[in-house]
PyMOL Python script that loads the backbone (N, CA, C, O; Angstrom):
from pymol import cmd

cmd.read_pdbstr("""\
ATOM      1  N   MET A   1     149.996 136.860  72.023  1.00  0.00           N
ATOM      2  CA  MET A   1     150.782 135.651  71.833  1.00  0.00           C
ATOM      3  C   MET A   1     152.250 135.972  72.139  1.00  0.00           C
ATOM      4  O   MET A   1     152.777 137.001  71.717  1.00  0.00           O
ATOM      5  N   LEU A   2     152.889 135.079  72.874  1.00  0.00           N
ATOM      6  CA  LEU A   2     154.298 135.273  73.198  1.00  0.00           C
ATOM      7  C   LEU A   2     155.152 134.791  72.045  1.00  0.00           C
ATOM      8  O   LEU A   2     154.948 133.704  71.503  1.00  0.00           O
ATOM      9  N   GLU A   3     156.105 135.619  71.686  1.00  0.00           N
ATOM     10  CA  GLU A   3     156.953 135.282  70.552  1.00  0.00           C
ATOM     11  C   GLU A   3     158.372 135.078  71.046  1.00  0.00           C
ATOM     12  O   GLU A   3     158.955 135.962  71.672  1.00  0.00           O
ATOM     13  N   GLU A   4     158.914 133.925  70.767  1.00  0.00           N
ATOM     14  CA  GLU A   4     160.295 133.634  71.173  1.00  0.00           C
ATOM     15  C   GLU A   4     161.237 134.156  70.105  1.00  0.00           C
ATOM     16  O   GLU A   4     161.111 133.810  68.930  1.00  0.00           O
ATOM     17  N   ARG A   5     162.180 134.988  70.517  1.00  0.00           N
ATOM     18  CA  ARG A   5     163.151 135.542  69.589  1.00  0.00           C
ATOM     19  C   ARG A   5     164.549 135.285  70.115  1.00  0.00           C
ATOM     20  O   ARG A   5     164.794 135.325  71.321  1.00  0.00           O
ATOM     21  N   LYS A   6     165.448 135.024  69.205  1.00  0.00           N
ATOM     22  CA  LYS A   6     166.848 134.813  69.558  1.00  0.00           C
ATOM     23  C   LYS A   6     167.445 136.152  69.961  1.00  0.00           C
ATOM     24  O   LYS A   6     167.333 137.117  69.205  1.00  0.00           O
ATOM     25  N   PRO A   7     168.078 136.243  71.131  1.00  0.00           N
ATOM     26  CA  PRO A   7     168.680 137.514  71.532  1.00  0.00           C
ATOM     27  C   PRO A   7     169.704 138.001  70.512  1.00  0.00           C
ATOM     28  O   PRO A   7     170.468 137.214  69.952  1.00  0.00           O
ATOM     29  N   GLN A   8     169.704 139.300  70.285  1.00  0.00           N
ATOM     30  CA  GLN A   8     170.554 139.888  69.255  1.00  0.00           C
ATOM     31  C   GLN A   8     172.031 139.678  69.548  1.00  0.00           C
ATOM     32  O   GLN A   8     172.813 139.461  68.622  1.00  0.00           O
ATOM     33  N   PHE A   9     172.435 139.738  70.821  1.00  0.00           N
ATOM     34  CA  PHE A   9     173.859 139.581  71.114  1.00  0.00           C
ATOM     35  C   PHE A   9     174.354 138.194  70.745  1.00  0.00           C
ATOM     36  O   PHE A   9     175.522 138.025  70.395  1.00  0.00           O
ATOM     37  N   LEU A  10     173.482 137.205  70.819  1.00  0.00           N
ATOM     38  CA  LEU A  10     173.866 135.851  70.446  1.00  0.00           C
ATOM     39  C   LEU A  10     174.131 135.779  68.940  1.00  0.00           C
ATOM     40  O   LEU A  10     175.071 135.120  68.498  1.00  0.00           O
ATOM     41  N   GLU A  11     173.305 136.454  68.171  1.00  0.00           N
ATOM     42  CA  GLU A  11     173.525 136.496  66.722  1.00  0.00           C
ATOM     43  C   GLU A  11     174.823 137.233  66.408  1.00  0.00           C
ATOM     44  O   GLU A  11     175.548 136.853  65.489  1.00  0.00           O
ATOM     45  N   THR A  12     175.116 138.284  67.166  1.00  0.00           N
ATOM     46  CA  THR A  12     176.334 139.066  66.952  1.00  0.00           C
ATOM     47  C   THR A  12     177.564 138.204  67.191  1.00  0.00           C
ATOM     48  O   THR A  12     178.527 138.277  66.428  1.00  0.00           O
ATOM     49  N   VAL A  13     177.545 137.387  68.246  1.00  0.00           N
ATOM     50  CA  VAL A  13     178.671 136.503  68.526  1.00  0.00           C
ATOM     51  C   VAL A  13     178.903 135.577  67.345  1.00  0.00           C
ATOM     52  O   VAL A  13     180.045 135.323  66.962  1.00  0.00           O
ATOM     53  N   MET A  14     177.826 135.078  66.772  1.00  0.00           N
ATOM     54  CA  MET A  14     177.939 134.164  65.634  1.00  0.00           C
ATOM     55  C   MET A  14     178.533 134.876  64.419  1.00  0.00           C
ATOM     56  O   MET A  14     179.370 134.303  63.720  1.00  0.00           O
ATOM     57  N   LYS A  15     178.112 136.120  64.158  1.00  0.00           N
ATOM     58  CA  LYS A  15     178.553 136.845  62.976  1.00  0.00           C
ATOM     59  C   LYS A  15     179.968 137.389  63.113  1.00  0.00           C
ATOM     60  O   LYS A  15     180.706 137.431  62.129  1.00  0.00           O
ATOM     61  N   ASP A  16     180.362 137.805  64.313  1.00  0.00           N
ATOM     62  CA  ASP A  16     181.660 138.434  64.522  1.00  0.00           C
ATOM     63  C   ASP A  16     182.816 137.443  64.477  1.00  0.00           C
ATOM     64  O   ASP A  16     183.972 137.852  64.362  1.00  0.00           O
ATOM     65  N   SER A  17     182.534 136.195  64.564  1.00  0.00           N
ATOM     66  CA  SER A  17     183.575 135.182  64.554  1.00  0.00           C
ATOM     67  C   SER A  17     184.172 135.033  63.160  1.00  0.00           C
ATOM     68  O   SER A  17     183.452 135.033  62.162  1.00  0.00           O
ATOM     69  N   ALA A  18     185.497 134.905  63.102  1.00  0.00           N
ATOM     70  CA  ALA A  18     186.172 134.700  61.814  1.00  0.00           C
ATOM     71  C   ALA A  18     185.796 133.340  61.248  1.00  0.00           C
ATOM     72  O   ALA A  18     185.633 133.194  60.036  1.00  0.00           O
ATOM     73  N   GLU A  19     185.656 132.339  62.121  1.00  0.00           N
ATOM     74  CA  GLU A  19     185.267 130.993  61.707  1.00  0.00           C
ATOM     75  C   GLU A  19     183.877 130.703  62.238  1.00  0.00           C
ATOM     76  O   GLU A  19     183.548 131.088  63.360  1.00  0.00           O
ATOM     77  N   GLY A  20     183.070 130.038  61.455  1.00  0.00           N
ATOM     78  CA  GLY A  20     181.725 129.671  61.889  1.00  0.00           C
ATOM     79  C   GLY A  20     181.741 128.804  63.123  1.00  0.00           C
ATOM     80  O   GLY A  20     180.902 128.972  64.008  1.00  0.00           O
ATOM     81  N   LYS A  21     182.697 127.862  63.203  1.00  0.00           N
ATOM     82  CA  LYS A  21     182.757 126.943  64.339  1.00  0.00           C
ATOM     83  C   LYS A  21     183.071 127.672  65.635  1.00  0.00           C
ATOM     84  O   LYS A  21     182.480 127.381  66.674  1.00  0.00           O
ATOM     85  N   ALA A  22     184.006 128.625  65.575  1.00  0.00           N
ATOM     86  CA  ALA A  22     184.343 129.396  66.775  1.00  0.00           C
ATOM     87  C   ALA A  22     183.129 130.189  67.239  1.00  0.00           C
ATOM     88  O   ALA A  22     182.890 130.317  68.440  1.00  0.00           O
ATOM     89  N   GLY A  23     182.368 130.718  66.297  1.00  0.00           N
ATOM     90  CA  GLY A  23     181.157 131.452  66.648  1.00  0.00           C
ATOM     91  C   GLY A  23     180.120 130.556  67.293  1.00  0.00           C
ATOM     92  O   GLY A  23     179.447 130.956  68.243  1.00  0.00           O
ATOM     93  N   GLU A  24     179.992 129.348  66.778  1.00  0.00           N
ATOM     94  CA  GLU A  24     179.045 128.400  67.357  1.00  0.00           C
ATOM     95  C   GLU A  24     179.467 128.015  68.768  1.00  0.00           C
ATOM     96  O   GLU A  24     178.620 127.879  69.650  1.00  0.00           O
ATOM     97  N   GLU A  25     180.764 127.837  68.989  1.00  0.00           N
ATOM     98  CA  GLU A  25     181.248 127.501  70.325  1.00  0.00           C
ATOM     99  C   GLU A  25     180.982 128.651  71.292  1.00  0.00           C
ATOM    100  O   GLU A  25     180.586 128.426  72.436  1.00  0.00           O
ATOM    101  N   GLY A  26     181.202 129.885  70.829  1.00  0.00           N
ATOM    102  CA  GLY A  26     180.920 131.047  71.669  1.00  0.00           C
ATOM    103  C   GLY A  26     179.442 131.151  71.995  1.00  0.00           C
ATOM    104  O   GLY A  26     179.069 131.454  73.128  1.00  0.00           O
ATOM    105  N   ALA A  27     178.611 130.902  71.012  1.00  0.00           N
ATOM    106  CA  ALA A  27     177.167 130.947  71.222  1.00  0.00           C
ATOM    107  C   ALA A  27     176.742 129.855  72.199  1.00  0.00           C
ATOM    108  O   ALA A  27     175.899 130.090  73.065  1.00  0.00           O
ATOM    109  N   GLN A  28     177.315 128.673  72.066  1.00  0.00           N
ATOM    110  CA  GLN A  28     176.984 127.570  72.970  1.00  0.00           C
ATOM    111  C   GLN A  28     177.419 127.898  74.400  1.00  0.00           C
ATOM    112  O   GLN A  28     176.708 127.589  75.357  1.00  0.00           O
ATOM    113  N   PHE A  29     178.589 128.525  74.538  1.00  0.00           N
ATOM    114  CA  PHE A  29     179.072 128.934  75.855  1.00  0.00           C
ATOM    115  C   PHE A  29     178.080 129.900  76.502  1.00  0.00           C
ATOM    116  O   PHE A  29     177.750 129.766  77.680  1.00  0.00           O
ATOM    117  N   LEU A  30     177.607 130.879  75.716  1.00  0.00           N
ATOM    118  CA  LEU A  30     176.639 131.838  76.254  1.00  0.00           C
ATOM    119  C   LEU A  30     175.348 131.149  76.661  1.00  0.00           C
ATOM    120  O   LEU A  30     174.791 131.446  77.718  1.00  0.00           O
ATOM    121  N   LYS A  31     174.870 130.233  75.833  1.00  0.00           N
ATOM    122  CA  LYS A  31     173.628 129.526  76.140  1.00  0.00           C
ATOM    123  C   LYS A  31     173.747 128.715  77.420  1.00  0.00           C
ATOM    124  O   LYS A  31     172.761 128.542  78.136  1.00  0.00           O
ATOM    125  N   ASN A  32     174.941 128.216  77.716  1.00  0.00           N
ATOM    126  CA  ASN A  32     175.146 127.382  78.896  1.00  0.00           C
ATOM    127  C   ASN A  32     175.519 128.186  80.137  1.00  0.00           C
ATOM    128  O   ASN A  32     175.585 127.622  81.229  1.00  0.00           O
ATOM    129  N   SER A  33     175.764 129.478  79.999  1.00  0.00           N
ATOM    130  CA  SER A  33     176.203 130.274  81.139  1.00  0.00           C
ATOM    131  C   SER A  33     175.063 130.510  82.123  1.00  0.00           C
ATOM    132  O   SER A  33     173.896 130.587  81.739  1.00  0.00           O
ATOM    133  N   VAL A  34     175.419 130.621  83.383  1.00  0.00           N
ATOM    134  CA  VAL A  34     174.440 130.872  84.440  1.00  0.00           C
ATOM    135  C   VAL A  34     173.768 132.226  84.222  1.00  0.00           C
ATOM    136  O   VAL A  34     172.557 132.363  84.398  1.00  0.00           O
ATOM    137  N   LEU A  35     174.555 133.212  83.843  1.00  0.00           N
ATOM    138  CA  LEU A  35     174.024 134.551  83.615  1.00  0.00           C
ATOM    139  C   LEU A  35     172.952 134.544  82.529  1.00  0.00           C
ATOM    140  O   LEU A  35     171.903 135.171  82.679  1.00  0.00           O
ATOM    141  N   TYR A  36     173.221 133.838  81.444  1.00  0.00           N
ATOM    142  CA  TYR A  36     172.247 133.759  80.351  1.00  0.00           C
ATOM    143  C   TYR A  36     170.988 133.024  80.795  1.00  0.00           C
ATOM    144  O   TYR A  36     169.878 133.416  80.435  1.00  0.00           O
ATOM    145  N   LYS A  37     171.155 131.967  81.571  1.00  0.00           N
ATOM    146  CA  LYS A  37     169.992 131.221  82.068  1.00  0.00           C
ATOM    147  C   LYS A  37     169.150 132.082  83.004  1.00  0.00           C
ATOM    148  O   LYS A  37     167.922 132.005  82.986  1.00  0.00           O
ATOM    149  N   GLU A  38     169.802 132.896  83.816  1.00  0.00           N
ATOM    150  CA  GLU A  38     169.070 133.814  84.692  1.00  0.00           C
ATOM    151  C   GLU A  38     168.330 134.859  83.865  1.00  0.00           C
ATOM    152  O   GLU A  38     167.184 135.198  84.161  1.00  0.00           O
ATOM    153  N   PHE A  39     168.995 135.366  82.825  1.00  0.00           N
ATOM    154  CA  PHE A  39     168.348 136.322  81.928  1.00  0.00           C
ATOM    155  C   PHE A  39     167.082 135.714  81.316  1.00  0.00           C
ATOM    156  O   PHE A  39     166.035 136.362  81.286  1.00  0.00           O
ATOM    157  N   LEU A  40     167.174 134.483  80.834  1.00  0.00           N
ATOM    158  CA  LEU A  40     166.019 133.828  80.223  1.00  0.00           C
ATOM    159  C   LEU A  40     164.896 133.620  81.232  1.00  0.00           C
ATOM    160  O   LEU A  40     163.726 133.826  80.909  1.00  0.00           O
ATOM    161  N   ALA A  41     165.241 133.214  82.449  1.00  0.00           N
ATOM    162  CA  ALA A  41     164.230 132.996  83.488  1.00  0.00           C
ATOM    163  C   ALA A  41     163.523 134.306  83.831  1.00  0.00           C
ATOM    164  O   ALA A  41     162.301 134.343  83.973  1.00  0.00           O
ATOM    165  N   GLU A  42     164.302 135.378  83.963  1.00  0.00           N
ATOM    166  CA  GLU A  42     163.713 136.674  84.284  1.00  0.00           C
ATOM    167  C   GLU A  42     162.838 137.166  83.127  1.00  0.00           C
ATOM    168  O   GLU A  42     161.743 137.683  83.345  1.00  0.00           O
ATOM    169  N   ARG A  43     163.318 137.004  81.929  1.00  0.00           N
ATOM    170  CA  ARG A  43     162.553 137.405  80.741  1.00  0.00           C
ATOM    171  C   ARG A  43     161.223 136.659  80.679  1.00  0.00           C
ATOM    172  O   ARG A  43     160.191 137.241  80.345  1.00  0.00           O
ATOM    173  N   GLU A  44     161.255 135.391  80.996  1.00  0.00           N
ATOM    174  CA  GLU A  44     160.034 134.591  80.992  1.00  0.00           C
ATOM    175  C   GLU A  44     159.018 135.139  82.004  1.00  0.00           C
ATOM    176  O   GLU A  44     157.822 135.194  81.719  1.00  0.00           O
ATOM    177  N   GLU A  45     159.496 135.538  83.174  1.00  0.00           N
ATOM    178  CA  GLU A  45     158.617 136.116  84.185  1.00  0.00           C
ATOM    179  C   GLU A  45     158.009 137.435  83.705  1.00  0.00           C
ATOM    180  O   GLU A  45     156.829 137.701  83.932  1.00  0.00           O
ATOM    181  N   VAL A  46     158.810 138.243  83.051  1.00  0.00           N
ATOM    182  CA  VAL A  46     158.308 139.519  82.519  1.00  0.00           C
ATOM    183  C   VAL A  46     157.250 139.252  81.454  1.00  0.00           C
ATOM    184  O   VAL A  46     156.228 139.936  81.415  1.00  0.00           O
ATOM    185  N   LEU A  47     157.483 138.271  80.595  1.00  0.00           N
ATOM    186  CA  LEU A  47     156.506 137.944  79.552  1.00  0.00           C
ATOM    187  C   LEU A  47     155.204 137.419  80.153  1.00  0.00           C
ATOM    188  O   LEU A  47     154.123 137.728  79.652  1.00  0.00           O
ATOM    189  N   LYS A  48     155.297 136.629  81.219  1.00  0.00           N
ATOM    190  CA  LYS A  48     154.083 136.172  81.914  1.00  0.00           C
ATOM    191  C   LYS A  48     153.330 137.362  82.484  1.00  0.00           C
ATOM    192  O   LYS A  48     152.110 137.460  82.356  1.00  0.00           O
ATOM    193  N   HIS A  49     154.072 138.267  83.114  1.00  0.00           N
ATOM    194  CA  HIS A  49     153.472 139.465  83.703  1.00  0.00           C
ATOM    195  C   HIS A  49     152.816 140.307  82.614  1.00  0.00           C
ATOM    196  O   HIS A  49     151.717 140.829  82.805  1.00  0.00           O
ATOM    197  N   LYS A  50     153.481 140.437  81.487  1.00  0.00           N
ATOM    198  CA  LYS A  50     152.926 141.185  80.353  1.00  0.00           C
ATOM    199  C   LYS A  50     151.605 140.584  79.895  1.00  0.00           C
ATOM    200  O   LYS A  50     150.645 141.306  79.626  1.00  0.00           O
ATOM    201  N   TRP A  51     151.562 139.282  79.810  1.00  0.00           N
ATOM    202  CA  TRP A  51     150.342 138.603  79.375  1.00  0.00           C
ATOM    203  C   TRP A  51     149.206 138.843  80.368  1.00  0.00           C
ATOM    204  O   TRP A  51     148.092 139.188  79.974  1.00  0.00           O
ATOM    205  N   ILE A  52     149.493 138.657  81.653  1.00  0.00           N
ATOM    206  CA  ILE A  52     148.471 138.833  82.699  1.00  0.00           C
ATOM    207  C   ILE A  52     147.948 140.268  82.703  1.00  0.00           C
ATOM    208  O   ILE A  52     146.738 140.493  82.710  1.00  0.00           O
ATOM    209  N   GLU A  53     148.862 141.234  82.699  1.00  0.00           N
ATOM    210  CA  GLU A  53     148.457 142.633  82.749  1.00  0.00           C
ATOM    211  C   GLU A  53     147.761 143.068  81.458  1.00  0.00           C
ATOM    212  O   GLU A  53     146.861 143.906  81.500  1.00  0.00           O
ATOM    213  N   SER A  54     148.153 142.527  80.343  1.00  0.00           N
ATOM    214  CA  SER A  54     147.483 142.829  79.076  1.00  0.00           C
ATOM    215  C   SER A  54     146.061 142.277  79.078  1.00  0.00           C
ATOM    216  O   SER A  54     145.140 142.924  78.580  1.00  0.00           O
ATOM    217  N   GLU A  55     145.883 141.093  79.633  1.00  0.00           N
ATOM    218  CA  GLU A  55     144.544 140.519  79.746  1.00  0.00           C
ATOM    219  C   GLU A  55     143.664 141.396  80.630  1.00  0.00           C
ATOM    220  O   GLU A  55     142.506 141.651  80.298  1.00  0.00           O
ATOM    221  N   LYS A  56     144.203 141.854  81.746  1.00  0.00           N
ATOM    222  CA  LYS A  56     143.443 142.735  82.649  1.00  0.00           C
ATOM    223  C   LYS A  56     143.054 144.029  81.950  1.00  0.00           C
ATOM    224  O   LYS A  56     141.933 144.513  82.109  1.00  0.00           O
ATOM    225  N   ALA A  57     143.986 144.595  81.171  1.00  0.00           N
ATOM    226  CA  ALA A  57     143.753 145.866  80.490  1.00  0.00           C
ATOM    227  C   ALA A  57     142.899 145.709  79.237  1.00  0.00           C
ATOM    228  O   ALA A  57     142.329 146.683  78.745  1.00  0.00           O
ATOM    229  N   GLY A  58     142.811 144.503  78.728  1.00  0.00           N
ATOM    230  CA  GLY A  58     142.048 144.277  77.505  1.00  0.00           C
ATOM    231  C   GLY A  58     142.785 144.693  76.249  1.00  0.00           C
ATOM    232  O   GLY A  58     142.204 144.760  75.166  1.00  0.00           O
ATOM    233  N   THR A  59     144.089 144.975  76.403  1.00  0.00           N
ATOM    234  CA  THR A  59     144.921 145.364  75.260  1.00  0.00           C
ATOM    235  C   THR A  59     146.376 145.071  75.603  1.00  0.00           C
ATOM    236  O   THR A  59     146.732 144.940  76.774  1.00  0.00           O
ATOM    237  N   ASP A  60     147.199 144.972  74.592  1.00  0.00           N
ATOM    238  CA  ASP A  60     148.623 144.701  74.807  1.00  0.00           C
ATOM    239  C   ASP A  60     149.273 145.917  75.464  1.00  0.00           C
ATOM    240  O   ASP A  60     149.234 147.016  74.912  1.00  0.00           O
ATOM    241  N   ILE A  61     149.868 145.723  76.640  1.00  0.00           N
ATOM    242  CA  ILE A  61     150.485 146.850  77.346  1.00  0.00           C
ATOM    243  C   ILE A  61     151.907 147.107  76.872  1.00  0.00           C
ATOM    244  O   ILE A  61     152.483 148.149  77.184  1.00  0.00           O
ATOM    245  N   GLY A  62     152.478 146.178  76.129  1.00  0.00           N
ATOM    246  CA  GLY A  62     153.834 146.347  75.615  1.00  0.00           C
ATOM    247  C   GLY A  62     154.878 145.822  76.583  1.00  0.00           C
ATOM    248  O   GLY A  62     154.662 145.784  77.795  1.00  0.00           O
ATOM    249  N   PHE A  63     156.013 145.418  76.032  1.00  0.00           N
ATOM    250  CA  PHE A  63     157.071 144.809  76.835  1.00  0.00           C
ATOM    251  C   PHE A  63     157.686 145.798  77.814  1.00  0.00           C
ATOM    252  O   PHE A  63     157.913 145.454  78.974  1.00  0.00           O
ATOM    253  N   GLU A  64     157.960 147.022  77.368  1.00  0.00           N
ATOM    254  CA  GLU A  64     158.632 147.993  78.241  1.00  0.00           C
ATOM    255  C   GLU A  64     157.804 148.323  79.471  1.00  0.00           C
ATOM    256  O   GLU A  64     158.334 148.378  80.580  1.00  0.00           O
ATOM    257  N   LYS A  65     156.506 148.544  79.284  1.00  0.00           N
ATOM    258  CA  LYS A  65     155.635 148.833  80.428  1.00  0.00           C
ATOM    259  C   LYS A  65     155.578 147.634  81.371  1.00  0.00           C
ATOM    260  O   LYS A  65     155.639 147.788  82.591  1.00  0.00           O
ATOM    261  N   ALA A  66     155.461 146.443  80.794  1.00  0.00           N
ATOM    262  CA  ALA A  66     155.415 145.235  81.613  1.00  0.00           C
ATOM    263  C   ALA A  66     156.724 145.040  82.378  1.00  0.00           C
ATOM    264  O   ALA A  66     156.714 144.669  83.552  1.00  0.00           O
ATOM    265  N   LEU A  67     157.840 145.289  81.711  1.00  0.00           N
ATOM    266  CA  LEU A  67     159.150 145.156  82.343  1.00  0.00           C
ATOM    267  C   LEU A  67     159.279 146.099  83.532  1.00  0.00           C
ATOM    268  O   LEU A  67     159.647 145.671  84.626  1.00  0.00           O
ATOM    269  N   LEU A  68     158.981 147.364  83.327  1.00  0.00           N
ATOM    270  CA  LEU A  68     159.091 148.336  84.420  1.00  0.00           C
ATOM    271  C   LEU A  68     158.147 148.005  85.563  1.00  0.00           C
ATOM    272  O   LEU A  68     158.534 148.095  86.728  1.00  0.00           O
ATOM    273  N   ASP A  69     156.914 147.623  85.251  1.00  0.00           N
ATOM    274  CA  ASP A  69     155.938 147.264  86.272  1.00  0.00           C
ATOM    275  C   ASP A  69     156.399 146.042  87.058  1.00  0.00           C
ATOM    276  O   ASP A  69     156.292 146.012  88.284  1.00  0.00           O
ATOM    277  N   TRP A  70     156.913 145.033  86.351  1.00  0.00           N
ATOM    278  CA  TRP A  70     157.384 143.812  87.013  1.00  0.00           C
ATOM    279  C   TRP A  70     158.582 144.097  87.910  1.00  0.00           C
ATOM    280  O   TRP A  70     158.668 143.569  89.018  1.00  0.00           O
ATOM    281  N   ILE A  71     159.510 144.935  87.433  1.00  0.00           N
ATOM    282  CA  ILE A  71     160.686 145.283  88.235  1.00  0.00           C
ATOM    283  C   ILE A  71     160.257 145.953  89.529  1.00  0.00           C
ATOM    284  O   ILE A  71     160.738 145.593  90.603  1.00  0.00           O
ATOM    285  N   VAL A  72     159.363 146.919  89.437  1.00  0.00           N
ATOM    286  CA  VAL A  72     158.912 147.659  90.619  1.00  0.00           C
ATOM    287  C   VAL A  72     158.144 146.767  91.583  1.00  0.00           C
ATOM    288  O   VAL A  72     158.341 146.852  92.795  1.00  0.00           O
ATOM    289  N   LYS A  73     157.274 145.917  91.061  1.00  0.00           N
ATOM    290  CA  LYS A  73     156.364 145.152  91.916  1.00  0.00           C
ATOM    291  C   LYS A  73     156.855 143.768  92.315  1.00  0.00           C
ATOM    292  O   LYS A  73     156.499 143.286  93.390  1.00  0.00           O
ATOM    293  N   HIS A  74     157.660 143.113  91.484  1.00  0.00           N
ATOM    294  CA  HIS A  74     157.911 141.684  91.709  1.00  0.00           C
ATOM    295  C   HIS A  74     159.367 141.233  91.694  1.00  0.00           C
ATOM    296  O   HIS A  74     159.676 140.170  92.233  1.00  0.00           O
ATOM    297  N   ARG A  75     160.261 141.995  91.104  1.00  0.00           N
ATOM    298  CA  ARG A  75     161.617 141.499  90.864  1.00  0.00           C
ATOM    299  C   ARG A  75     162.361 141.114  92.138  1.00  0.00           C
ATOM    300  O   ARG A  75     162.967 140.044  92.192  1.00  0.00           O
ATOM    301  N   SER A  76     162.329 141.949  93.150  1.00  0.00           N
ATOM    302  CA  SER A  76     163.120 141.661  94.350  1.00  0.00           C
ATOM    303  C   SER A  76     162.655 140.371  95.033  1.00  0.00           C
ATOM    304  O   SER A  76     163.483 139.562  95.452  1.00  0.00           O
ATOM    305  N   SER A  77     161.352 140.176  95.148  1.00  0.00           N
ATOM    306  CA  SER A  77     160.872 138.944  95.784  1.00  0.00           C
ATOM    307  C   SER A  77     161.162 137.724  94.906  1.00  0.00           C
ATOM    308  O   SER A  77     161.474 136.649  95.417  1.00  0.00           O
ATOM    309  N   TRP A  78     161.057 137.892  93.579  1.00  0.00           N
ATOM    310  CA  TRP A  78     161.366 136.787  92.669  1.00  0.00           C
ATOM    311  C   TRP A  78     162.826 136.371  92.798  1.00  0.00           C
ATOM    312  O   TRP A  78     163.138 135.181  92.850  1.00  0.00           O
ATOM    313  N   ARG A  79     163.725 137.366  92.850  1.00  0.00           N
ATOM    314  CA  ARG A  79     165.162 137.065  92.977  1.00  0.00           C
ATOM    315  C   ARG A  79     165.480 136.400  94.314  1.00  0.00           C
ATOM    316  O   ARG A  79     166.258 135.447  94.364  1.00  0.00           O
ATOM    317  N   GLU A  80     164.890 136.890  95.380  1.00  0.00           N
ATOM    318  CA  GLU A  80     165.108 136.272  96.696  1.00  0.00           C
ATOM    319  C   GLU A  80     164.656 134.816  96.698  1.00  0.00           C
ATOM    320  O   GLU A  80     165.351 133.946  97.221  1.00  0.00           O
ATOM    321  N   ARG A  81     163.502 134.558  96.118  1.00  0.00           N
ATOM    322  CA  ARG A  81     162.981 133.189  96.043  1.00  0.00           C
ATOM    323  C   ARG A  81     163.912 132.298  95.220  1.00  0.00           C
ATOM    324  O   ARG A  81     164.171 131.160  95.609  1.00  0.00           O
ATOM    325  N   ARG A  82     164.416 132.795  94.095  1.00  0.00           N
ATOM    326  CA  ARG A  82     165.347 132.011  93.266  1.00  0.00           C
ATOM    327  C   ARG A  82     166.635 131.715  94.013  1.00  0.00           C
ATOM    328  O   ARG A  82     167.168 130.610  93.918  1.00  0.00           O
ATOM    329  N   LEU A  83     167.135 132.683  94.748  1.00  0.00           N
ATOM    330  CA  LEU A  83     168.365 132.467  95.523  1.00  0.00           C
ATOM    331  C   LEU A  83     168.152 131.407  96.598  1.00  0.00           C
ATOM    332  O   LEU A  83     169.006 130.543  96.800  1.00  0.00           O
ATOM    333  N   ARG A  84     167.015 131.472  97.286  1.00  0.00           N
ATOM    334  CA  ARG A  84     166.712 130.461  98.311  1.00  0.00           C
ATOM    335  C   ARG A  84     166.611 129.071  97.700  1.00  0.00           C
ATOM    336  O   ARG A  84     167.122 128.101  98.260  1.00  0.00           O
ATOM    337  N   GLU A  85     165.955 128.976  96.555  1.00  0.00           N
ATOM    338  CA  GLU A  85     165.774 127.686  95.885  1.00  0.00           C
ATOM    339  C   GLU A  85     167.091 127.142  95.331  1.00  0.00           C
ATOM    340  O   GLU A  85     167.261 125.927  95.222  1.00  0.00           O
ATOM    341  N   ALA A  86     168.014 128.022  94.985  1.00  0.00           N
ATOM    342  CA  ALA A  86     169.278 127.606  94.380  1.00  0.00           C
ATOM    343  C   ALA A  86     170.301 127.154  95.416  1.00  0.00           C
ATOM    344  O   ALA A  86     171.220 126.402  95.090  1.00  0.00           O
ATOM    345  N   LYS A  87     170.152 127.605  96.659  1.00  0.00           N
ATOM    346  CA  LYS A  87     171.132 127.242  97.688  1.00  0.00           C
ATOM    347  C   LYS A  87     170.979 125.766  98.036  1.00  0.00           C
ATOM    348  O   LYS A  87     169.871 125.287  98.276  1.00  0.00           O
ATOM    349  N   PRO A  88     172.101 125.051  98.061  1.00  0.00           N
ATOM    350  CA  PRO A  88     172.036 123.638  98.449  1.00  0.00           C
ATOM    351  C   PRO A  88     171.694 123.503  99.926  1.00  0.00           C
ATOM    352  O   PRO A  88     172.127 124.308 100.749  1.00  0.00           O
ATOM    353  N   VAL A  89     170.941 122.514 100.241  1.00  0.00           N
ATOM    354  CA  VAL A  89     170.561 122.246 101.630  1.00  0.00           C
ATOM    355  C   VAL A  89     171.722 121.562 102.325  1.00  0.00           C
ATOM    356  O   VAL A  89     172.215 120.533 101.863  1.00  0.00           O
ATOM    357  N   LYS A  90     172.163 122.145 103.453  1.00  0.00           N
ATOM    358  CA  LYS A  90     173.277 121.543 104.213  1.00  0.00           C
ATOM    359  C   LYS A  90     172.707 120.472 105.141  1.00  0.00           C
ATOM    360  O   LYS A  90     171.715 120.675 105.840  1.00  0.00           O
ATOM    361  N   MET A  91     173.369 119.343 105.113  1.00  0.00           N
ATOM    362  CA  MET A  91     172.943 118.250 105.973  1.00  0.00           C
ATOM    363  C   MET A  91     173.822 118.250 107.210  1.00  0.00           C
ATOM    364  O   MET A  91     175.049 118.303 107.124  1.00  0.00           O
ATOM    365  N   SER A  92     173.170 118.190 108.362  1.00  0.00           N
ATOM    366  CA  SER A  92     173.950 118.165 109.612  1.00  0.00           C
ATOM    367  C   SER A  92     174.286 116.733 109.984  1.00  0.00           C
ATOM    368  O   SER A  92     173.544 115.798 109.684  1.00  0.00           O
ATOM    369  N   ALA A  93     175.436 116.588 110.650  1.00  0.00           N
ATOM    370  CA  ALA A  93     175.912 115.248 111.004  1.00  0.00           C
ATOM    371  C   ALA A  93     175.312 114.752 112.283  1.00  0.00           C
ATOM    372  O   ALA A  93     175.614 113.640 112.716  1.00  0.00           O
TER     373      ALA A  93
END
""", "prot")
cmd.dss("prot")
cmd.show_as("cartoon", "prot")
cmd.util.cbc("prot")
cmd.orient("prot")
């Protein structure tokens, strides 16, 4: 079963703030950042890969093994595909 967990750095931003509101604004900024969204998308792909490979193995292979396997086998093509999909289509006159 996939378990959704709040990233630790996000909790740290909330705790390190002198004011709760400033921490919430910082956390919201991180959640809305492109880098964070890319991290979440990549993490989701690794979790899918973990599930598929664990099913094949008949046992949980663990996140680290799945991460390394996904990086070696799939990351570069996944990133290229995301970049192609993200580029706006130019319309010729």
